[in-house]
TITI-11439 format. One record per residue: x, y, z of N, C-alpha, C, O, CB in turn; residue in three letters. Coordinates in steps of 0.001 Angstrom, whole numbers, padded with zeros to 6 digits, always signed. Last residue first. Glycine has a CB too. Layout:
<atoms>
XYZXYZXYZXYZXYZALA
...
</atoms>
This chain:
<atoms>
-023299+018676-018794-023300+020055-019314-022441+021376-019810-023030+022387-020192-023766+020385-018650UNK
-022341+015207-019370-022278+016505-018674-022276+017536-019490-021645+017626-020544-021208+016655-017875UNK
-024553+012692-019278-024097+013981-020508-023413+014689-019946-024283+015541-019761-025137+014971-021186UNK
-024198+009211-019967-024256+010224-018912-023740+011484-019905-022951+011452-020849-023209+009834-017429UNK
-023706+006593-021851-025091+007191-021319-025428+008772-020143-026499+009200-019714-025614+005831-020493UNK
-020898+006497-021001-020938+007130-022503-023031+007275-022357-023520+008256-022917-020012+005576-024202UNK
-018830+005407-019191-020126+007297-018955-021060+007620-019953-021824+008585-019967-019214+009078-019066UNK
-018179+002948-017685-018856+003235-018551-020049+004532-018683-021254+004670-018473-019228+002146-018661UNK
-017221+002102-015515-016313+003029-016216-016825+003978-017267-016425+005070-017669-015339+002276-016825UNK
-018302-000556-014540-018552+000895-013873-017749+001846-014258-017428+002617-013354-018433+000948-012469UNK
-017730-001488-017427-019089-001706-016397-019266-000607-016138-019901+000258-016742-019071-002522-015059UNK
-014969-002376-017097-015712-001911-018797-017416-000961-018387-017961-000053-019015-016266-004026-020036UNK
-014018-003989-014978-013808-002525-015356-014600-001417-016144-014800-000214-015976-012832-002564-015955UNK
-015998-006114-015972-016640-005842-014969-015689-003895-014654-016297-002887-014294-016430-007413-013691UNK
-014342-006720-017943-015677-006702-018297-016432-005953-017235-017389-005238-017530-016193-008079-018496UNK
-012192-007190-016705-012143-006170-017664-013482-006060-018096-013692-005041-018754-011196-006410-018774UNK
-012640-007513-012991-012513-008481-014069-012380-006830-015436-012472-005662-015055-014320-009941-014141UNK
-010870-006202-010608-012175-006791-011157-011424-007278-012307-010227-007419-012558-013560-005749-011475UNK
-007896-005729-009266-009175-006327-008490-010184-007139-009417-010416-008337-009250-010047-005080-007801UNK
-005997-004470-010869-006223-005614-009819-007313-006176-009261-007308-007317-008799-005733-005365-008870UNK
-008503-002545-011252-007722-003352-012543-006631-004876-011797-006635-006025-012241-006370-001826-013498UNK
-008377+000109-009334-008899-001433-009760-008993-002446-010054-009481-003345-009369-009157-001696-010065UNK
-005693+001055-010521-005779+000669-009341-006786-000531-009286-006466-001718-009221-006097+001787-008534UNK
-006749+001510-012798-005689+001513-012720-005442+000267-011758-005151-000908-011979-005279+002772-012425UNK
-008659+003457-011997-008794+002583-012839-008231+001637-013289-008780+000850-014061-008939+002910-013436UNK
-007842+005646-010574-009200+004601-010424-008305+003111-011174-007613+002172-010781-011043+005328-011657UNK
-006176+006829-013038-005316+006259-011638-006494+005071-011232-006295+003874-011439-005024+007743-010076UNK
-008590+008060-014282-007323+007432-014750-007009+006763-014312-007271+005655-014781-006431+007845-014873UNK
-009513+009436-012932-010126+008180-013122-009612+007387-014057-010030+006331-014532-011347+008286-013383UNK
-007606+011183-012281-008141+010940-011358-008745+009376-011077-008713+008576-010142-008922+011884-011387UNK
-007405+012302-015235-006074+011763-014472-006919+010977-013635-007132+009877-014146-004948+012906-013615UNK
-009244+014462-015462-009197+012453-015969-008401+012002-014953-008764+011391-013948-008279+011819-017726UNK
-010670+016167-012430-009092+015662-013706-009067+013853-014514-008930+012682-014158-007102+015628-012337UNK
-014211+015743-012566-012719+015697-012102-011665+015235-012832-011612+014282-013610-012586+015001-011070UNK
-017349+016426-013103-016038+016450-014438-014804+017175-013678-014385+018327-013800-016535+017611-016143UNK
-019066+015108-011697-018508+016977-010970-017447+017196-012113-016696+018165-012009-017429+017101-008855UNK
-019720+012659-013057-020287+014074-013248-019943+015637-013331-020139+016616-014050-020900+014099-012512UNK
-017311+011775-012090-017426+011695-013741-018548+013264-014033-018410+014294-014694-018408+009740-014364UNK
-017795+011288-009611-016414+011736-010229-016640+012077-011852-015844+012714-012542-015206+010419-010035UNK
-019992+010270-009688-020246+011325-009227-019078+011639-009195-019036+012674-008530-020957+011436-008217UNK
-019380+007561-010929-019994+008354-011976-020673+009665-011614-021479+010259-012330-020944+007552-012610UNK
-017951+006482-009174-017193+006849-010949-018864+007787-011472-019027+008542-012431-016717+004591-012447UNK
-019405+005991-007715-018290+006683-007144-018097+007361-008391-018089+008577-008582-017033+005834-006508UNK
-021276+004123-008801-021857+004800-008568-020888+006200-008153-021394+007321-008214-022684+004155-007804UNK
-019588+002221-009393-020233+002151-010435-020674+003640-009724-020184+004520-010432-021237+000772-010834UNK
-019253+001095-006539-017621+001884-007664-018215+002750-008048-018020+003904-007666-016764+001109-009191UNK
-021712+000190-005721-020743+001450-005083-020099+002273-005872-020144+003493-006025-019655+001035-004286UNK
-021568-002012-007991-023113-000777-008041-021828+000004-006843-020868+000411-007496-025569-001539-007089UNK
-020055-003792-007140-019548-002784-008344-020734-001771-008348-020549-000653-008829-019327-003591-010022UNK
-020752-004489-004396-019824-003932-004595-019571-003165-006100-018970-002093-006175-019034-004815-004226UNK
-023641-006146-005470-023626-004488-004343-021482-003587-004402-021202-002388-004433-024128-005442-001606UNK
-022029-007940-006749-023101-006862-007340-023144-005581-006577-022830-004429-006878-024606-007434-007315UNK
-020276-009277-004751-019632-008587-005921-020571-007957-006890-020059-007419-007871-018799-009541-006677UNK
-019896-010299-002561-020891-009619-002769-020429-008903-003708-020141-007738-003431-021421-009020-001781UNK
-016776-011293-001524-017919-011473-001712-018987-011191-002703-018978-011878-003724-018124-011185-000983UNK
-014855-008877-000805-015448-009684+000709-016759-010573-000418-017881-010399+000056-016390-008117+002488UNK
-014521-007172-002316-013577-008221-002398-014037-009358-000822-013496-010261-000184-011774-007356-002389UNK
-017116-005775-002391-016751-006393-003374-015425-007825-002989-015468-009013-003311-016301-005127-004315UNK
-016510-004742-000515-017643-005300-000684-017360-006416-001931-017475-007634-002068-018735-004163-000934UNK
-014344-003268-001003-014340-004016+000442-015739-004703+000376-016060-005281+001415-014190-002891+001910UNK
-014927-001347-002909-014096-002285-003194-013821-003095-001772-012683-003562-001735-012860-001645-003883UNK
-017604-000057-002062-017796-001017-003244-016613-002122-003094-016832-003333-003104-017699-000165-004782UNK
-016465+001284+000474-017295+000725+000363-017488-000480-000825-017515-001671-000516-017971+001620+000424UNK
-014690+003184-001298-014312+002266-000503-015447+001279-000104-015163+000164-000541-013726+002892+000557UNK
-016496+004007-003032-015648+003852-003563-014945+002476-002900-014701+001370-003382-015060+005054-003608UNK
-017912+005540-000884-018855+004917-002245-016876+003335-002739-016632+002137-002596-019384+007259-004339UNK
-016023+007267-000037-016674+006329+000729-016695+005400-000472-015781+004706-000917-018103+006763+001472UNK
-015781+009014-002158-013843+007853-002016-014674+007208-001303-014469+006033-001607-011864+008417-001031UNK
-017643+010254-002860-017404+009092-003474-016485+008558-003496-016089+007780-004363-017589+009046-004358UNK
-017832+012000-000538-018933+010701-001020-018173+010293-001748-017590+009467-001045-020407+010865-001738UNK
-015517+013858-001090-015693+012532+000111-016377+011734-000332-015885+010648-000636-016324+012734+001480UNK
-016631+015206-003326-014998+014308-003235-015150+012732-001983-015010+011509-001981-013417+015849-002281UNK
-018419+016632-002041-018834+015039-003197-017732+014387-003175-017686+013165-003033-019205+015225-005047UNK
-018179+017147+001174-018697+017040-000379-018265+015968-000690-017899+014911-000176-018273+018044-001444UNK
-019685+015743+004286-018538+016395+003812-019425+016301+001977-020486+015803+001603-016683+015346+004261UNK
-020396+015067+007102-021362+014983+006043-020163+015712+004961-019932+016748+005585-023063+015890+006380UNK
-020883+013692+009879-020048+014645+009547-019895+014800+007368-018912+014394+006748-018476+014071+010546UNK
-022642+011615+010493-022656+012907+011775-021476+013920+010625-021493+015115+010917-021680+012220+014023UNK
-021232+009694+008559-022464+010025+008713-023248+011343+009564-024294+011879+009196-022785+008959+009135UNK
-018716+009997+009003-019219+010466+008216-020675+010719+008009-021196+011682+007446-018777+009989+007558UNK
-018782+008181+011114-018227+009256+011312-018507+010059+010253-018574+011216+010669-017004+009122+011561UNK
-019886+005444+009689-020442+006211+010813-019771+007527+010858-020638+008292+010437-020278+005481+012153UNK
-017611+005085+007732-018711+005398+007165-019624+005802+008657-020154+006891+008438-019248+004101+006129UNK
-015290+004562+009435-015255+005881+009121-016495+005935+008385-016734+007132+008231-014010+006358+008386UNK
-015820+002119+010795-015675+003437+011896-015975+004780+011333-016497+005747+011886-014136+003605+012482UNK
-016155+001184+008906-017328+001096+009562-016995+001735+010348-017951+002209+010961-017890+000036+009929UNK
-013552+000548+008070-014828+001161+007109-015478+001403+007686-015997+002369+007126-015542+000586+006200UNK
-012398-001475+010015-012030+000866+009319-013043+001316+009061-013552+002303+009592-011105+001486+007585UNK
-014081-002900+009407-013955-002712+011356-013512-001280+010980-013991-000226+011400-012455-003911+012611UNK
-013065-003919+007060-014308-003564+007411-014722-003408+008875-015768-003885+009315-015061-004422+006847UNK
-010117-004459+007639-010866-002994+006688-012221-002914+007005-012641-001784+007252-010874-003096+004854UNK
-010423-006478+009361-010354-005358+009422-010720-003744+009182-011139-002724+009728-009902-005591+009282UNK
-011358-007959+007457-011759-008450+008800-011954-006639+008859-012884-005870+008613-010448-009569+010010UNK
-009245-008389+004872-010777-007494+005208-011206-007811+006452-012202-008327+005944-012127-007842+004221UNK
-006451-008297+005160-006703-008261+005456-008466-007593+005932-008820-006795+006800-005787-008367+005428UNK
-004762-008222+002297-005901-009039+002153-006523-009145+003576-007290-010108+003595-005525-010443+001526UNK
-003528-006331+002398-002341-007661+003001-003615-008169+003035-003737-008776+004099-001131-007670+004663UNK
-004415-004907+001184-003124-005377+000101-002534-005959+001277-001319-006139+001359-002019-004072-000872UNK
-006683-003814+002392-006681-004758+001953-005743-005403+000817-006079-006129-000119-007648-004708+001803UNK
-004764-002632+004025-005713-004127+004829-005711-005020+003744-005262-006163+003654-007616-003893+005378UNK
-004395-000318+002835-003100-001142+003314-004136-002272+003813-003268-003140+003903-001880-000333+004668UNK
-006969+000817+002535-005716+000206+001028-005016-000869+001500-004912-001984+000988-004270+001401+000453UNK
-007368+001593+005364-007908+000262+004232-007395-000112+003531-007129-001314+003502-008790+000267+003452UNK
-005265+003555+005838-005409+002028+006569-005983+001409+005882-005373+000415+005489-006057+001796+007815UNK
-006348+005373+003676-004352+005028+003410-004907+003498+004276-004995+002451+003636-002505+006580+004680UNK
-008434+005946+004907-008724+005913+003047-007016+004358+003343-006862+003142+003225-008122+008536+001534UNK
-008287+007333+007374-009059+006101+007257-008810+005677+005885-009206+004512+005854-010589+006264+007562UNK
-006148+009324+006320-005652+007946+007691-006249+006723+007191-005728+005681+006793-006427+008156+009572UNK
-008416+010634+005223-006999+010734+004370-006339+009141+005317-006177+008056+004758-005815+012761+004728UNK
-010182+011141+006973-010462+010806+006223-009469+010481+005236-009946+009930+004243-011210+011387+006084UNK
-008859+013099+008659-008933+012007+009116-009191+010729+008150-008687+009620+008322-009790+012188+010007UNK
-008191+014898+006582-006903+014192+006998-007457+013215+007779-006739+012216+007820-005787+015040+007775UNK
-010152+016378+006173-009909+015569+005000-008656+014970+005917-008174+014193+005093-009606+016420+003332UNK
-011593+017182+009436-012258+016150+008096-011630+015377+007178-011933+014199+006987-012923+016828+007154UNK
-008436+018137+011290-009315+017800+009931-009852+016803+009593-009298+015722+009394-008801+017894+008938UNK
-009433+017683+014891-008895+017682+013500-008840+017702+012084-009612+016814+011722-008635+017271+013469UNK
-011071+017700+016768-010345+018568+016895-009784+018794+015394-009717+019893+014842-009461+018262+017968UNK
-011789+015034+016852-012732+016114+016438-012237+017565+015860-012695+018283+014971-013520+016381+017624UNK
-010794+012616+016856-010117+013269+015662-011429+014910+015655-011758+015586+014680-010162+011837+013842UNK
-010402+010060+018652-010886+011781+018666-009945+012514+018078-008837+012927+018420-011073+012519+020142UNK
-009290+007831+017788-010849+007804+017410-011229+009453+018112-012372+009895+017997-011881+006176+018319UNK
-006569+006131+016605-007334+006928+016919-008520+007749+017167-008547+008622+016299-007093+007044+016778UNK
-005637+002698+017041-006241+003805+015867-006366+004769+016945-006295+004390+018114-007871+003446+014875UNK
-003767+001709+018247-003385+002286+016696-004171+002845+015916-004012+003323+014793-002986+001427+015847UNK
</atoms>
């Protein structure tokens, strides 16, 4: 099911495949396998670090899997880190809105507000 030799393929494509597989496993409530795929992606990423977008997406995946596994505090910190990176890079507002809509199915209203609160940040 999983192909590990992506060295000659695009990093973004590999990341996209991992991202979608992890989100699918979350949707199927299969956190055990989501952890395995996330660990593989994290290891690969450590040796092939990329731009802010991939970094933010990795924090987002790590945060969501961690949160759903029961460690809400660490999960929320990782999700917030991903959102702050995205916000400070002045990414399209639609991206952040999509993230809010997706995460709303997992987080409480107060948790969502806390990880998307950018009131103490300033974009130059």
